[in-house]
C-alpha positions in Angstrom: 38.4 34.3 152.8 35.3 33.4 154.8 33.7 36.7 154.2 34.5 36.4 150.5 32.9 33.0 150.3 29.6 34.0 151.9 28.7 36.6 149.2 25.0 37.4 148.5 24.9 35.5 145.2 26.4 32.4 146.8 23.9 32.5 149.7 21.1 32.8 147.1 22.3 29.9 145.2 22.7 27.8 148.3 19.2 28.7 149.4 17.8 27.8 146.0 19.6 24.4 146.0 18.3 23.7 149.5 14.7 24.6 148.4 15.0 22.3 145.3 16.4 19.5 147.5 13.5 19.8 150.0 11.0 19.9 147.2 12.5 16.8 145.6 12.5 14.9 148.9 8.9 15.7 149.7 7.2 15.6 146.3 9.0 12.8 144.5 8.9 9.0 145.0 11.9 7.5 146.8 10.5 4.2 148.0 12.4 2.4 145.3 15.8 3.5 146.7 16.4 0.9 149.4 15.8 -1.9 146.9 18.3 -0.6 144.3 20.8 0.9 146.7 23.2 -2.1 146.7 23.2 -2.2 142.9 23.7 1.6 142.8 26.7 1.3 145.1 28.3 -1.4 142.9 27.6 0.7 139.8 29.2 3.8 141.4 32.2 1.8 142.4 32.6 0.5 138.9 32.2 4.0 137.5 34.9 5.4 139.8 37.5 2.6 139.3 37.1 2.7 135.5 37.5 6.4 135.5 40.5 6.4 137.9 42.3 3.5 136.1 41.8 5.0 132.6 43.1 8.4 133.8 46.2 6.9 135.4 46.9 4.6 132.5 46.0 7.3 130.0 48.4 9.8 131.6 51.1 7.2 131.6 50.7 7.0 127.8 50.2 10.7 127.4 53.6 11.7 128.8 55.7 9.8 126.2 53.2 10.8 123.5 53.7 14.5 124.4 57.5 14.1 124.9 57.8 12.4 121.5 56.0 15.2 119.8 57.9 17.9 121.7 61.5 16.6 121.5 61.5 13.2 119.8 62.9 12.3 116.4 60.5 12.3 113.4 60.0 8.5 113.5 58.6 8.9 117.0 56.9 12.3 116.6 54.9 11.4 113.5 53.2 8.2 114.9 52.5 10.0 118.2 50.9 12.9 116.3 48.9 10.5 114.1 47.6 8.7 117.2 46.5 11.9 118.9 44.9 13.1 115.7 42.9 9.9 115.1 41.7 9.7 118.7 40.7 13.4 118.9 39.0 13.2 115.5 36.7 10.2 116.1 33.9 9.8 118.6 34.6 7.9 121.8 31.5 5.8 121.2 32.9 4.7 117.8 36.2 3.7 119.4 34.4 1.8 122.1 32.3 -0.2 119.6 35.2 -0.9 117.3 37.1 -2.4 120.2 34.2 -4.4 121.7 32.2 -5.4 118.6 35.2 -5.4 116.3 38.3 -6.6 118.1 36.3 -8.5 120.7 34.5 -10.5 118.0 37.8 -11.8 116.6 39.0 -13.4 119.8 36.5 -16.2 119.9 37.9 -17.5 116.6 41.4 -17.9 118.0 41.6 -21.5 119.5 44.8 -20.9 121.6 43.3 -17.7 123.1 40.1 -19.5 124.1 42.1 -22.1 125.9 44.4 -19.5 127.7 44.0 -17.9 131.1 43.2 -14.6 129.4 39.9 -15.8 127.9 37.8 -15.4 131.1 38.9 -11.7 131.1 38.6 -11.1 127.4 35.1 -12.4 127.2 33.9 -9.7 129.6 33.1 -6.1 128.5 35.0 -4.1 131.1 38.5 -4.6 129.5 37.4 -3.1 126.3 35.7 -0.2 128.1 38.9 0.4 130.1 41.0 0.2 127.0 38.8 2.6 125.0 38.7 5.2 127.8 42.5 4.9 128.3 43.3 5.4 124.7 40.9 8.3 124.4 42.4 10.1 127.5 45.9 9.4 126.2 45.1 11.0 122.9 43.8 14.2 124.4 46.3 14.5 127.1 49.2 13.6 124.8 48.5 16.9 122.9 48.2 18.8 126.2 51.5 17.4 127.4 53.1 18.4 124.1 52.2 22.0 124.7 53.2 21.7 128.4 56.7 20.3 127.5 57.2 23.1 125.0 56.0 25.7 127.5 58.8 25.0 130.0 61.4 27.8 129.6 64.3 26.6 127.5 66.8 28.6 129.6 66.3 26.2 132.5 66.8 23.1 130.2 69.9 24.7 128.7 71.3 25.6 132.1 70.8 22.0 133.3 72.6 20.6 130.2 75.5 23.1 130.6 75.9 21.8 134.2 76.3 18.3 132.8 73.0 16.9 134.0 72.1 13.7 132.3 69.0 13.7 130.1 67.1 11.3 132.3 67.8 13.4 135.4 66.8 16.6 133.6 63.5 15.0 132.5 62.8 13.6 136.0 63.7 16.6 138.1 63.1 19.7 135.9 61.2 19.1 132.6 58.5 16.7 133.6 57.5 18.2 137.0 57.1 21.7 135.4 55.2 20.3 132.4 52.8 18.4 134.6 52.3 21.5 136.8 51.4 23.5 133.7 49.0 20.8 132.5 47.2 20.3 135.8 44.3 22.8 135.2 43.6 21.1 131.8 44.1 17.7 133.3 41.5 18.5 136.0 39.0 19.4 133.2 39.8 16.3 131.2 39.3 14.1 134.3 35.9 15.6 134.8 35.1 14.9 131.1 36.4 11.4 131.6 33.9 10.9 134.4 31.1 12.2 132.1 32.2 9.8 129.3 31.9 6.7 131.5 28.1 6.3 130.8 29.1 5.2 127.3 30.3 1.9 128.8 26.7 1.0 129.5 26.3 0.5 125.7 28.5 -2.6 125.9 26.7 -4.1 128.9 29.0 -2.7 131.6 26.8 -2.0 134.6 28.0 1.4 135.9 25.9 4.0 137.8 24.3 5.2 134.7 23.2 1.7 133.7 21.7 1.3 137.2 19.7 4.5 136.7 18.4 3.2 133.4 17.4 -0.1 135.0 15.4 1.8 137.7 13.6 3.8 135.0 12.7 0.6 133.1 11.6 -1.3 136.2 9.6 1.5 138.0 8.6 3.8 135.1 10.0 6.7 137.1 12.0 9.3 135.1 12.9 12.2 137.3 13.9 10.5 140.5 16.7 8.2 139.2 18.0 10.9 136.8 18.1 13.6 139.6 19.9 11.2 141.9 22.3 10.4 139.1 23.0 14.1 138.5 23.6 14.6 142.2 26.2 11.7 142.2 28.0 13.1 139.2 28.1 16.6 140.7 29.4 15.3 144.0 32.2 13.3 142.3 33.0 16.3 140.1 33.4 18.5 143.1 35.8 16.0 144.7 37.9 15.9 141.5 38.1 19.6 141.4 39.1 19.9 145.0 41.8 17.2 144.6 43.4 18.9 141.6 43.4 22.3 143.3 45.2 20.7 146.2 47.7 19.3 143.8 48.2 22.6 142.1 49.0 24.3 145.5 51.5 21.6 146.3 53.1 21.5 142.9 56.2 23.4 141.7 55.7 27.1 141.0 55.2 28.1 137.4 57.6 30.7 136.0 
């Protein structure tokens, strides 16, 4: 495994990356970094938790959406299919703006809502960002889970039913684990895409890591330095996501 990793093309790529890093460190300006580092750390934290929360909540919605399309009655399958079609057929930026500038603009005109404990939360931008990203992830993964549920061999499900296994137990112990295992590679890619979609929340005043980079560009008139650092951050987080999902794939049930 070690010999296979240190192949000539990988050594060349590592050397090129190291040379670019050294050139960037020597030739570009980084004196602004200490001043903006606390803000960048807060922006990175906001990016990570919005991504993680939207993936977890979106997956929690995607499972029933996929199950409804794969095995549900028509009165559940059709709404689930319509939801996935609308979400996948419209841009995420449009969904985000409809929620924030559309739905969010209606709440101030509701007196009882303005006087409730929810108002301090609803007047902020992050709940709409989280909701938009969650619904978007659920729409895409709902279709993925539909295919994953249908991809589980029917013979296993029929054998479990013949043994008298209840439907809830069959779903929990056989159908759902194998469907999730089949969807993991796609789920990894969708999670990376979710990370790359988080910069859109800056358009509704959520200060994520992308918004911090934009502020640095506006304040210092530097272009390459903040953008290169931003690219490095996204690449590092993407690498961690890929490694995490590969570990999950190795520990998950074997596909047959």
